[in-house]
N, C-alpha and C positions, 0 to 999 in steps of 0.2 A: 608715677605714671598712671596707676589705676585711679588714685584719688583725683588727679588732674583731669583724666578723661571723664569721670563721673561728674565732676564739677562743671566741665564744659557743656555736657548734655543738659544738666540742670539749669545752667545759665542760659542756654538756648531757649528752654521752655519758659523761663522767667521773663526773658526779654521779648519773646514772641507775644506773650500775654500783655506785657507792659505796653508794647507798641500797638497792639490791637486795641487796647482800651483808650489809648491817648490819641490815636490817629483820627484825623478828620476824613472818614472814609469817602472815597469817590468811587461810586459804582461804575466801573468801566462798561458794564453791560447796559447801563442807562443810555449808551450811544445807539442802542438797537431798540426799535419799537416794533412790536408784533401787530399785524393787522388782524383784528378779531373776526370771528365767524359767528354771526348772530343766529345762524340756522345749522347747528352742528349735526342734527339728526342722529344722535347717539346718546348713550347713558354711561355713567361712570363705571358700571360693572362690565362694560365692553372694553375697557382699557387694559392692555397687557403691557406692563412696564419692564418686563424682562428684556435683556439685550445680550448679544453675543459679540465679543471682541476677541479676535485672534484665537478662536476656539474655546474661549472662557465664557461660561454661562453666568451672567450677573442676574440675580433676581430683581434688582432695582437698578436704575440707570445712574445712580450716584453711590459713592462708597467713601469709606474713611481713608483718606490719602495719608501717605507716610508722615509720621509725627516724631516718634522718639523710640528709645531703647538704649540699654547700656548703663543704667544706673538704678538704684532703688526707687527713686521717684518715678522714673520711666516705667518701672514694673507696675506701680500703682495705677498709672494712667492706662497702660496697655491692658491691664486686668479689667478695668472698667469698660474700655472701648470694645474689647473682644466679647465681653458679656452682652453688651448692647447689640453688637453685630450679630451675635448668635440669636438673640431674641427677635431681631427685626429682619434678618435675612440679608443684611448688608455685607458686601465684600469689604476687606480691610487690607491695607498695605502697612508694613512695619516701617519703622525708621531704619537707618542704615545698619545692616548687620556687620559692618566692618568692626564694630565694637567687640564682637565675639572673638576676634583674633588678638585684641589688645587686653580686654578685661573679661576673660571667660567666666569669671565668678559671677558675672551679671547676665549670663546666657538665659537664665530663667525670666528675665525681663522681656525676652522675645518668645521663648517656648510657651509661656503662659497663654499667648494668643491662640495657639493651636490646641492647647489643653482645654481652654474654655469654649472653643468652637471647633470641635473635631471634624465636622462635615462642611464647614464654611469655606468660601473662596478667600484664600490668603495669598498675598503677594509679598515676596521678599524684596529687599532693597540693598543694593551695593553700589560702591563707587565705580567709575568707568575704568579704573586701573586694577580692579580685582582680578585675580587669576582664575582660571577655570576651576582649579581645585578649591579655592575659597568659595566660589559660587556654588559648587556642588555641596560643600559642607553647610553653607547658609541655607540652601534649599532643603537639605536633609533635616536641619535643626527644627524647622517649623513645618516640614512636609508641605512646602510652598507649591501652589498651583502655577505660579509664574514668577519671573524675576524682573524687577525694575532696575535699570542701570541709570543712575542719575548723573546729569551733566551740570556741574556747578562751578564753572570757570570764574564767574564774578565773585562768588563766595570765597573761592580759594585765594583769589588775588587780594582780597581785603582781610581775610583771616590771618591773624598774626603768625600762626603755625602752618599756614596753607601751602599748597604746592605752587611752585613758580614755573614749572615746566609742564606743558600740557601736550601730550602726545597719546591720544586715546583711540583713534580710529582702528588701528590694527588689532588692539586688544578687544574692542567691542565686536569686531568681526569674529575673532576666535570664540568669544562667548556665545554669539549667535549660532555659530556652526557646531559648537561642542555640547551645548546643554539640551536636555530632553524636554524642558518646559519652555513655554513662550517667553521671549525676552522683549520687554517694553523699555524703550529709551526715553527718558523724560528730563526736561529741564527742572530747575528747582524754584522757578518764579521769575524768570527773565525772558521767557518766550523762545520758540524755535522759528527761525526764518525758513522760507522755502528752500534756500540754498543749503541750509543745514539738513533739512529733511531729505533733500535729494541725495546728499552725501551718505546719509544713513541708509536710505533705500538701496543705494549702489553696493553696500557691503552686506546686504541681506536682511536688514531690519524691516519688519513688516508692520510694527505697531509703535507709534510715538505718542507721548503725552506732551502737548505743546506748552503747558504750565507757564502762563504768562504773569506779568506784573499786576499787582492788585491785592495779593494776599500777603503771606509772611514774606518779609523783605530781609533776605540774608545779608545783603550789603549793610543795611542799617544795623542788624544784629551784630555782625562781626566788627563793624566800625565802632560800636559801643565797647566791644571787648578789646579793641586795638588802642593801646596807650602810647604808641610810637608815631603813628601817622593818622591823618584826617582824610576821610573819603566821603564826606557828607555831600559833595557835589554829584555823587553817583546814585543818590537815593531814588532817582527816577529812571535809572538805567533799564533798558530792555523794552520788550514789546508787551502790550497788554494782552490778556487772554483773547479778546475778540480779534485784535490785530493778528495774533499768532494763528487763530483759527482760519482767518482769511488767507494767511500765508500758506496754510496746508492745502487750500483749494487748488494751488498750482501744481500739486503732486498727485498723480493718479495711483489707484490701487494700493493705498496704504491705510491702515486702521488708525483713527484719530481718537485720542482721549484728551479731555480738557481738564485743567485744574488751575488754580491761581485766582484768588479773589472771588470765588463762588460763595455768595453770602445769603442766598435765598433760593427757594424752589423755582422762582421765575428765572433766576440765573441759570439753573440747570436746564430748563426748557430752552432758553435762548442759546445755550451752548449746543444743544441738540439741533436747533434750527440751523446753526452754522456748521453742522457736520460732525460734532462729537458723538461717538457711539457710547461713551460712558464718561462720567464726570466725577473727579476726585475733590473732596472737601476736607480741609484740615483745620485752618485757623478758626472758622466759625464754630465748629463743633467743640474744639478745644476750649474756646471761650465759654461756650454753654456749660461744659463740664466744670470749669473753674467757678462759674457763677452759681450753678444749681446742682452740681453733683451728678452721680450716675442716673438718678431718677429724672433729673432735668434733661440730661442728654437723651435718655430714652424717649421722653415726651417730645423733645424737639425733632427727633428722627421720625416719630409717628406723624407729627404735624407735616413734615416735608413730604412724606409718602402720600398723605391725604391730599395736600395741596397740588402736588404734581399731577396726581390722577385727575383732579378737577380742572386744572389748566389744560391738560391734554384733551379733555372733553370739550372745553371751550374752544379749542382749536380744531375739533373734529379729527383728532388723530388717535387711532386705535393702538398704534405701536410707536415706541420711541424712534424707530427707524424711519417713520413717516414725517418726522418734524421738518426735514429740509425742504418739504414742499410748502411750508407755511410762508406766506408773503411777509416781508418786513420792510421797514424804512430806516435808513441810517442818518444819524445826526451829522452835521458838517465836519466835525473833527475826524471821525472814523471814516466817513465817506472820502475825505481828502486823502487819508492814508491809503485807502484801497485804490483810489485812482492813481496816486503817485507811484504806487508799487505795481501797477498794472495787474491787480487782482480782481476777482469777482466771486 
């Protein structure tokens, strides 16, 4: 069991990188064009890119989204990413800590994140069927500032060893009511509809990560691992991140985080324009790490921090929270989706 679990985590990492390199990337955020401001009347040193989501203070509006944990290879990756997070002030989410209950010998693949970044903003990650006791232990292991509960129905259905019975709402409500840290409910790359967000809000969830299609595709990954059935017709399943952000507009008084297919500083800004208060990035930075190592990852993060600051100046926005005021134009495909779903 322990070897199988570690192998599955390593296989996820390998396939994520394989598909990232081989994919013909379609930037879903290309469906949004920002209207420029030729007279911003401000300078870059006036830009404050800190943001607050659910009482959590982010130094920067983008962060390392959940990637991995639960294997020796995962420890190497989390070691590098947590060092870069510490040096750059980025928040970081871990991969699913469910592994700590199956393979506790690999707990250091998670705890190293807090060891390397003792004062940083760190978000734990668990499945939607985790018990309150499991959540408390996971939070304690890394002294987490918040907990992400991931919704991965599509992944479970394609995964050879996945769950086939999905009854999560009551358990999510228990977690929200019982834990002392903020709870973020996130998809894993197939988007949240307004109907789902409304259901989550009704049980007390105050923060969601809409996490749309466009980044790591867990249907594709699990289908490659599945030697019994073929699910290739589902590779385009779900909502893109821009579509999911528009879906969130239909729900008032809820904190929105975006992830899924974020591949540039401009994507971060566009997500902010569509209402995201923070933006998670996984696949792009994992690829940078594989390509250029820890130093390359560090340089890439610094570049994003510089470019986002300058784009904000070009848009005459002093704070990330001001971005929703920026005018934009939608290309026909996204505009049609918004109109058909009665969104705005």
